[in-house]
Backbone bond lengths (Angstrom), bond angles and torsions (degrees), N, CA, C in turn:
res aa  C-N    CA-C-N  psi(-1)  N-CA   C-N-CA  omega(-1)  CA-C   N-CA-C  phi
1 X - - - 1.452 - - 1.536 109.11 -
2 X 1.313 116.02 139.58 1.467 121.35 -178.91 1.527 110.88 -76.27
3 X 1.303 115.12 143.99 1.462 121.98 174.69 1.528 106.87 -104.48
4 X 1.344 116.65 109.76 1.466 120.96 -177.29 1.519 110.34 -87.07
5 X 1.332 116.07 137.10 1.467 120.50 176.13 1.522 109.06 -131.39
6 X 1.329 114.36 139.24 1.467 119.95 177.08 1.519 108.14 -76.56
7 X 1.348 116.03 130.70 1.466 119.80 -175.89 1.533 113.04 -121.22
8 X 1.320 117.46 11.33 1.466 119.95 176.51 1.513 111.40 126.12
9 X 1.325 114.59 -171.70 1.462 119.88 -177.80 1.529 110.54 -97.13
10 X 1.320 115.30 157.21 1.454 121.45 176.91 1.529 110.67 -56.08
11 X 1.321 117.05 -39.26 1.462 121.18 -176.72 1.545 112.85 -67.57
12 X 1.324 117.82 -15.49 1.465 120.88 177.35 1.527 112.49 -80.61
13 X 1.336 116.14 -9.59 1.465 120.84 177.55 1.527 106.81 -102.66
14 X 1.336 117.78 116.39 1.470 118.19 -178.78 1.524 112.33 -63.22
15 X 1.325 115.99 137.06 1.458 119.77 177.34 1.526 108.48 -64.61
16 X 1.342 117.01 137.35 1.470 125.68 -176.49 1.526 111.94 68.33
17 X 1.318 116.49 18.90 1.462 121.22 179.42 1.513 109.89 -151.68
18 X 1.307 114.60 -153.75 1.450 117.61 -177.64 1.514 113.71 -162.86
19 X 1.307 113.66 -176.22 1.457 123.69 172.89 1.515 106.00 -150.30
20 X 1.312 116.91 167.67 1.462 117.40 178.58 1.508 110.50 -120.20
21 X 1.327 114.72 159.19 1.458 122.00 174.39 1.526 107.33 -127.37
22 X 1.328 115.27 144.57 1.456 120.94 174.41 1.515 108.00 -87.56
23 X 1.321 117.11 130.52 1.457 122.30 -178.80 1.527 108.90 -134.48
24 X 1.320 117.66 170.88 1.471 119.49 173.91 1.526 112.67 -60.23
25 X 1.333 118.27 -17.77 1.475 122.61 178.01 1.529 111.65 -93.96
26 X 1.328 117.71 4.82 1.467 121.41 -176.46 1.513 110.80 102.13
27 X 1.327 115.77 -169.63 1.462 120.19 -179.60 1.516 110.06 -74.80
28 X 1.338 114.71 131.73 1.452 121.38 177.20 1.523 108.15 -121.68
29 X 1.349 115.16 129.28 1.460 121.09 178.43 1.521 109.25 -84.24
30 X 1.330 116.47 130.87 1.459 123.23 171.89 1.520 105.98 -104.51
31 X 1.321 117.07 120.54 1.454 122.53 -172.72 1.519 109.84 -122.50
32 X 1.335 116.33 138.72 1.475 121.62 -174.79 1.520 109.78 -125.30
33 X 1.325 116.04 128.58 1.464 118.69 179.55 1.528 111.85 -96.28
34 X 1.335 115.06 -174.60 1.467 120.87 -175.77 1.521 112.66 -67.42
35 X 1.334 118.17 -19.02 1.468 122.19 178.40 1.530 111.37 -94.48
36 X 1.328 117.03 10.49 1.472 124.14 -177.93 1.526 112.85 63.97
37 X 1.349 117.15 22.69 1.456 120.38 171.02 1.526 107.19 -78.25
38 X 1.321 116.33 141.70 1.459 120.92 -179.37 1.527 108.91 -115.90
39 X 1.328 115.13 137.35 1.457 122.73 -179.82 1.521 108.19 -126.23
40 X 1.318 116.21 153.13 1.462 120.83 178.71 1.530 108.85 -131.03
41 X 1.330 115.42 125.03 1.466 122.16 178.03 1.523 108.54 -139.39
42 X 1.338 115.42 159.42 1.463 116.90 175.69 1.530 107.86 -60.01
43 X 1.320 116.33 143.87 1.468 121.92 -172.53 1.526 111.17 -86.87
44 X 1.332 115.96 53.32 1.460 119.08 -177.32 1.519 108.93 -154.65
45 X 1.323 117.04 112.43 1.461 121.41 177.56 1.532 109.28 -62.88
46 X 1.341 117.80 139.90 1.462 119.94 -179.62 1.533 113.59 -68.60
47 X 1.319 118.07 -12.45 1.461 121.50 -177.93 1.515 111.50 -77.35
48 X 1.325 116.66 -68.85 1.465 121.01 -177.93 1.528 112.48 -132.81
49 X 1.330 116.05 20.61 1.457 119.99 175.52 1.511 115.30 78.46
50 X 1.326 117.75 18.57 1.463 120.72 179.94 1.521 111.82 -58.13
51 X 1.345 117.08 146.27 1.473 121.60 -178.93 1.531 111.29 -75.99
52 X 1.317 116.85 101.72 1.462 120.86 -176.02 1.525 112.78 -62.09
53 X 1.332 117.69 -25.39 1.475 120.51 178.04 1.529 111.24 -63.12
54 X 1.327 117.58 -18.63 1.465 121.61 178.60 1.525 111.87 -96.93
55 X 1.338 116.81 4.08 1.454 120.72 -178.35 1.514 112.91 -82.42
56 X 1.337 114.97 173.10 1.464 122.83 177.77 1.523 108.45 -94.91
57 X 1.331 116.68 133.36 1.459 121.90 -179.82 1.523 109.26 -105.08
58 X 1.329 115.37 132.21 1.458 121.48 175.70 1.517 107.57 -140.25
59 X 1.322 116.40 119.47 1.456 119.90 -177.63 1.519 110.20 61.62
60 X 1.321 116.18 -119.59 1.464 121.27 -179.06 1.527 110.43 -114.06
61 X 1.349 115.15 32.30 1.468 121.93 178.65 1.512 110.14 -127.21
62 X 1.333 115.52 149.81 1.458 120.61 167.57 1.527 106.50 -120.77
63 X 1.333 115.56 139.12 1.458 122.52 178.78 1.527 107.52 -102.00
64 X 1.330 116.61 120.47 1.458 120.36 -179.63 1.525 109.75 -60.67
65 X 1.351 117.96 135.55 1.462 120.39 -177.69 1.534 113.59 -70.68
66 X 1.320 118.89 -16.63 1.472 119.60 -177.33 1.526 112.73 -84.56
67 X 1.323 118.11 -52.61 1.464 120.67 -174.07 1.520 113.35 -131.75
68 X 1.340 116.66 15.60 1.465 123.15 172.99 1.525 114.44 65.66
69 X 1.328 117.64 21.83 1.466 118.92 173.09 1.520 108.33 -60.45
70 X 1.327 116.94 143.34 1.459 121.82 178.15 1.525 108.82 -103.18
71 X 1.332 116.17 126.09 1.457 122.49 -179.48 1.525 108.88 -114.31
72 X 1.329 116.35 126.79 1.462 122.89 176.43 1.533 107.43 -71.99
73 X 1.323 116.94 121.12 1.465 121.00 -174.53 1.526 113.34 -76.20
74 X 1.323 117.98 -17.36 1.460 120.28 176.75 1.530 111.24 -80.84
75 X 1.322 116.34 -43.52 1.465 121.27 -174.98 1.527 113.91 -100.79
76 X 1.344 116.80 -21.25 1.456 120.17 -176.82 1.517 113.36 81.67
77 X 1.323 117.56 6.55 1.462 121.42 -175.65 1.523 111.73 -94.42
78 X 1.350 115.35 142.91 1.457 121.03 173.11 1.527 108.62 -70.91
79 X 1.334 116.34 143.16 1.457 120.15 178.06 1.524 109.64 -80.21
80 X 1.347 117.18 143.73 1.460 121.33 178.27 1.528 110.81 -58.34
81 X 1.314 118.03 148.30 1.459 126.61 11.78 1.529 113.50 -83.24
82 X 1.334 117.55 -1.39 1.465 120.34 -178.49 1.523 110.09 -75.64
83 X 1.321 115.46 154.30 1.460 121.17 -177.47 1.526 108.72 -132.67
84 X 1.318 116.52 132.22 1.460 121.76 178.39 1.508 109.30 156.36
85 X 1.321 115.57 171.02 1.457 119.64 -175.19 1.530 110.12 -151.02
86 X 1.326 116.02 147.84 1.462 122.29 172.00 1.523 107.49 -120.11
87 X 1.310 115.89 154.32 1.466 121.12 177.85 1.528 108.98 -74.43
88 X 1.328 115.78 137.39 1.461 121.57 175.92 1.525 108.65 -106.54
89 X 1.318 116.15 155.33 1.460 122.05 -179.52 1.522 109.49 -131.40
90 X 1.343 117.26 144.39 1.464 120.18 175.51 1.531 110.41 -65.54
91 X 1.315 115.18 140.59 1.460 121.05 178.35 1.522 107.72 -140.86
92 X 1.328 115.99 148.23 1.465 120.20 176.13 1.525 108.35 -143.08
93 X 1.339 115.07 155.71 1.460 121.91 177.73 1.520 106.97 -121.39
94 X 1.325 115.30 125.49 1.461 121.23 177.69 1.520 108.90 -131.81
95 X 1.320 115.56 121.74 1.468 121.73 178.64 1.528 111.76 50.72
96 X 1.327 115.59 41.81 1.463 121.14 176.21 1.519 115.26 81.75
97 X 1.320 118.30 -2.33 1.470 121.95 178.75 1.529 108.77 -103.17
98 X 1.331 115.76 142.60 1.460 122.05 -178.04 1.529 108.96 -103.08
99 X 1.330 115.29 132.84 1.457 122.80 179.35 1.525 109.00 -122.11
100 X 1.309 115.59 137.97 1.448 123.59 -177.99 1.511 108.74 -118.60
101 X 1.336 116.70 135.97 1.459 120.93 176.84 1.526 108.94 -101.93
102 X 1.303 115.61 123.44 1.464 120.84 176.65 1.512 107.42 -91.16
103 X 1.305 116.37 112.55 1.452 121.93 -177.54 1.516 109.71 -108.56
104 X 1.303 115.14 162.35 1.472 120.60 177.55 1.512 110.10 -72.60
């Protein structure tokens, strides 16, 4: 069963960008796109560990700020020709508050 934790308001996550939260699972990037959808992934690019919370968000992708790798926010996978994966986490928004589920 998922353990949900409140991590702040939607307005604290910049649109087309992100911020990170420290959790028992490590740093998790909260990323918000132009449609106000919020995604949660580990805050570490699989390439060289770039902070994904500082990346640019477009649609359902985040672009790593170090070398522009594109990470699919639904699957956590790098887009070809790059190869690698980050862990994704369930997230929900209720009444303007963002909740993150820490899963095993």
